KERODO-570548 format. One record per residue: residue in one letter; x, y, z of N, C-alpha, C, O in turn. Coordinates in Angstrom, 3 decimals. Example, Ala and Ser with C-alpha at 12.3 -4.5 7.8 and 13.67 -1.06 7.14 Angstrom:
// residues 2
(atom "A", (13.190, -5.690, 7.800), (12.300, -4.500, 7.800), (13.200, -3.300, 7.800), (14.236, -3.319, 8.465))
(atom "S", (12.850, -2.250, 7.080), (13.670, -1.060, 7.140), (12.900, 0.030, 7.870), (13.409, 1.138, 8.039))
***
This chain:
// residues 70
(atom "M", (96.275, 87.784, 104.051), (97.273, 88.772, 104.947), (96.147, 90.244, 104.491), (96.181, 90.511, 103.290))
(atom "V", (95.397, 90.967, 105.192), (94.540, 91.827, 105.203), (95.803, 92.976, 105.778), (96.528, 92.758, 106.749))
(atom "V", (95.834, 94.044, 105.033), (96.300, 95.083, 105.539), (95.596, 95.839, 105.421), (95.083, 96.004, 104.315))
(atom "D", (95.182, 96.799, 106.720), (94.203, 97.963, 107.213), (95.140, 99.066, 107.466), (95.984, 98.774, 108.313))
(atom "C", (95.217, 100.037, 107.064), (95.588, 100.967, 106.947), (95.109, 101.561, 108.336), (95.761, 101.611, 109.379))
(atom "D", (93.809, 102.001, 108.101), (93.197, 102.310, 109.136), (93.612, 101.910, 110.584), (93.290, 102.687, 111.483))
(atom "S", (94.233, 100.876, 110.870), (94.280, 100.249, 112.145), (95.697, 99.885, 112.689), (96.024, 99.248, 113.690))
(atom "C", (96.495, 100.541, 111.632), (97.970, 100.554, 111.873), (98.453, 101.712, 112.742), (98.461, 102.915, 112.479))
(atom "E", (98.903, 100.987, 113.980), (99.617, 102.364, 114.930), (100.583, 103.742, 113.992), (100.482, 104.968, 114.028))
(atom "V", (101.314, 102.985, 113.365), (102.402, 103.979, 112.599), (101.875, 104.735, 111.413), (102.605, 105.371, 110.653))
(atom "R", (100.369, 104.620, 111.272), (99.831, 105.164, 109.924), (100.366, 106.702, 109.745), (100.633, 107.255, 110.812))
(atom "G", (100.514, 107.286, 108.849), (101.108, 108.849, 108.803), (102.735, 108.820, 108.773), (103.419, 109.176, 107.814))
(atom "K", (103.221, 108.319, 110.028), (104.517, 108.212, 110.906), (105.319, 107.666, 109.382), (106.176, 108.268, 108.736))
(atom "A", (104.758, 106.461, 109.133), (105.696, 105.851, 108.533), (105.366, 105.062, 107.065), (106.065, 104.144, 106.636))
(atom "C", (104.011, 105.668, 106.293), (103.134, 105.275, 105.620), (104.366, 105.565, 104.068), (104.383, 104.759, 103.137))
(atom "Q", (105.268, 106.812, 104.093), (106.404, 107.086, 103.059), (107.274, 105.889, 102.837), (107.672, 105.564, 101.719))
(atom "E", (107.666, 104.987, 104.382), (108.672, 103.642, 104.084), (107.756, 102.660, 104.360), (107.882, 102.008, 105.396))
(atom "C", (106.788, 102.434, 103.543), (105.619, 100.933, 103.500), (105.489, 100.776, 102.480), (104.903, 101.397, 101.593))
(atom "V", (106.046, 99.895, 102.520), (105.483, 98.932, 100.582), (104.289, 99.421, 99.882), (104.192, 99.611, 98.670))
(atom "I", (103.300, 99.620, 100.872), (101.752, 99.276, 100.432), (101.929, 101.320, 99.764), (101.603, 101.613, 98.614))
(atom "S", (102.324, 102.095, 100.493), (102.413, 102.999, 100.136), (103.610, 103.139, 98.823), (103.490, 103.942, 97.898))
(atom "V", (104.702, 102.222, 98.974), (105.394, 103.115, 97.735), (104.549, 102.410, 96.294), (104.619, 102.958, 95.194))
(atom "L", (103.687, 100.992, 96.557), (103.309, 99.900, 95.033), (102.052, 100.688, 95.095), (101.313, 100.721, 94.111))
(atom "L", (101.861, 101.107, 95.812), (99.911, 101.304, 95.784), (99.434, 103.066, 95.940), (98.363, 103.522, 95.539))
(atom "G", (100.303, 103.690, 96.479), (100.270, 105.130, 96.672), (99.713, 104.944, 98.024), (99.392, 103.849, 98.486))
(atom "P", (99.596, 106.312, 98.757), (99.333, 106.065, 100.242), (97.948, 106.311, 100.164), (97.346, 106.939, 99.293))
(atom "P", (97.331, 105.523, 101.570), (96.041, 105.574, 101.843), (95.047, 106.227, 101.571), (95.105, 107.383, 101.990))
(atom "C", (93.896, 105.886, 100.888), (93.389, 106.968, 100.879), (91.750, 106.663, 101.650), (91.443, 105.563, 102.109))
(atom "L", (90.668, 108.095, 101.667), (89.590, 107.839, 102.780), (88.830, 106.769, 102.069), (88.085, 106.269, 102.912))
(atom "E", (88.669, 106.193, 100.935), (87.548, 105.579, 100.159), (87.949, 103.998, 100.862), (87.137, 103.291, 101.460))
(atom "K", (89.498, 103.640, 100.604), (89.862, 102.472, 100.647), (90.706, 102.024, 101.804), (91.596, 101.455, 101.171))
(atom "N", (90.940, 101.929, 102.694), (91.952, 101.619, 103.842), (92.455, 100.218, 103.919), (93.228, 99.795, 104.779))
(atom "T", (91.894, 99.487, 102.851), (92.734, 97.752, 103.293), (93.227, 97.506, 101.952), (92.702, 98.092, 101.006))
(atom "V", (94.248, 96.643, 101.767), (94.730, 95.815, 100.681), (94.658, 94.168, 101.459), (94.767, 93.896, 102.655))
(atom "E", (94.437, 93.248, 100.283), (94.247, 92.222, 100.261), (95.704, 91.295, 99.018), (96.028, 91.397, 97.835))
(atom "L", (96.145, 90.492, 100.184), (97.649, 90.169, 99.889), (97.422, 88.482, 99.945), (97.466, 87.909, 101.033))
(atom "D", (97.255, 87.979, 99.094), (97.566, 86.522, 99.286), (98.938, 86.020, 99.215), (99.785, 86.804, 98.787))
(atom "A", (99.324, 84.762, 99.587), (100.140, 84.119, 100.453), (101.148, 84.514, 99.231), (102.156, 85.081, 99.653))
(atom "S", (101.102, 84.305, 97.454), (102.102, 84.823, 96.468), (102.432, 85.898, 96.411), (103.536, 86.102, 95.905))
(atom "E", (101.654, 87.033, 96.885), (101.982, 88.302, 96.675), (102.838, 88.296, 97.999), (104.029, 88.402, 97.706))
(atom "Q", (102.674, 88.226, 99.077), (103.148, 88.580, 100.641), (104.950, 88.086, 100.296), (105.988, 88.660, 100.625))
(atom "R", (104.694, 86.583, 99.377), (106.170, 85.920, 98.993), (107.486, 87.277, 98.146), (108.667, 87.541, 98.372))
(atom "A", (106.454, 87.807, 97.164), (106.877, 88.488, 96.179), (107.611, 89.905, 97.388), (108.766, 89.998, 97.803))
(atom "I", (106.695, 90.606, 97.598), (106.941, 91.557, 98.546), (108.158, 90.897, 99.238), (109.208, 91.145, 98.645))
(atom "D", (108.254, 90.344, 100.024), (109.634, 89.970, 100.983), (110.410, 89.909, 100.247), (111.359, 90.680, 100.389))
(atom "V", (110.408, 88.954, 99.073), (111.410, 88.704, 98.225), (112.263, 90.257, 97.961), (113.348, 90.549, 98.464))
(atom "L", (111.403, 91.159, 96.999), (111.313, 92.194, 96.842), (112.232, 93.429, 97.608), (113.071, 94.186, 97.118))
(atom "A", (111.668, 93.303, 99.156), (112.187, 94.270, 100.329), (113.698, 93.903, 100.466), (114.696, 94.624, 100.444))
(atom "G", (113.536, 92.395, 100.634), (114.947, 91.724, 100.928), (116.103, 91.723, 99.978), (117.137, 91.200, 100.393))
(atom "A", (116.096, 92.141, 98.973), (116.843, 92.817, 97.254), (117.143, 94.154, 97.872), (118.239, 94.637, 97.586))
(atom "G", (116.204, 94.959, 98.822), (116.126, 96.383, 98.862), (115.366, 96.923, 97.768), (115.491, 98.147, 97.729))
(atom "M", (114.681, 96.499, 96.937), (113.645, 97.008, 95.618), (113.153, 97.775, 95.772), (113.274, 98.791, 95.087))
(atom "V", (111.852, 97.574, 97.377), (110.912, 98.403, 97.428), (111.165, 97.872, 99.318), (111.509, 96.772, 99.751))
(atom "P", (110.802, 99.256, 100.141), (110.923, 99.126, 101.561), (109.801, 98.149, 101.950), (108.901, 97.853, 101.165))
(atom "K", (109.915, 97.572, 103.429), (108.931, 96.379, 104.096), (107.714, 96.946, 104.386), (107.464, 98.151, 104.334))
(atom "L", (106.904, 95.998, 104.715), (105.120, 96.241, 105.187), (105.515, 96.559, 106.580), (106.013, 95.760, 107.373))
(atom "R", (105.180, 98.089, 106.846), (105.900, 98.664, 108.173), (104.426, 98.587, 109.472), (104.357, 99.170, 110.554))
(atom "L", (103.297, 97.537, 108.745), (101.815, 97.322, 109.489), (102.519, 96.984, 110.664), (103.361, 96.088, 110.728))
(atom "I", (102.115, 97.811, 111.715), (101.803, 97.695, 113.171), (100.579, 97.765, 113.624), (100.219, 98.876, 114.014))
(atom "P", (99.766, 96.821, 113.691), (98.356, 96.881, 114.634), (98.138, 97.575, 115.442), (99.140, 97.658, 116.153))
(atom "I", (97.366, 98.173, 115.789), (97.039, 98.607, 116.858), (96.139, 97.757, 118.162), (95.037, 97.209, 118.191))
(atom "S", (97.041, 97.933, 119.002), (96.675, 96.300, 120.117), (95.404, 97.130, 121.266), (95.214, 98.346, 121.309))
(atom "R", (95.019, 96.575, 121.711), (94.106, 96.747, 122.365), (94.829, 97.331, 123.759), (94.327, 98.197, 124.476))
(atom "M", (96.020, 96.721, 123.973), (96.790, 97.028, 125.503), (97.761, 98.792, 125.075), (98.174, 99.637, 125.870))
(atom "N", (97.841, 98.776, 123.352), (98.076, 100.194, 123.145), (97.689, 101.571, 123.468), (98.280, 102.642, 123.603))
(atom "T", (96.128, 101.029, 123.566), (95.625, 102.403, 123.490), (94.328, 102.264, 124.715), (93.629, 101.359, 125.170))
(atom "P", (94.518, 103.930, 124.943), (93.737, 104.025, 126.305), (92.511, 103.012, 126.374), (92.069, 102.280, 125.488))
(atom "E", (92.056, 103.204, 127.810), (90.355, 102.596, 128.197), (89.888, 104.004, 127.948), (90.394, 105.110, 128.143))
(atom "V", (88.710, 103.566, 127.432), (87.490, 104.891, 127.320), (86.690, 104.577, 128.434), (86.299, 103.434, 128.671))
(atom "A", (86.479, 105.407, 129.014), (85.494, 105.632, 130.518), (84.091, 105.435, 129.902), (83.089, 105.510, 130.612))
***
């Protein structure tokens, strides 16, 4: 899984409640993507399920949610 903070619809609004910001700090200008393999995803799911870290709040921006450019 690639988490791309630049393509997150709730970036800024939900960063403080996202596991990426909690574990790695807020997204920076240089590198806005994080790659998580399957075992890392499972570990985050377990920690979030136990209430130890927040869930991943990534909501990818979809073409349906963005206005058309003329």
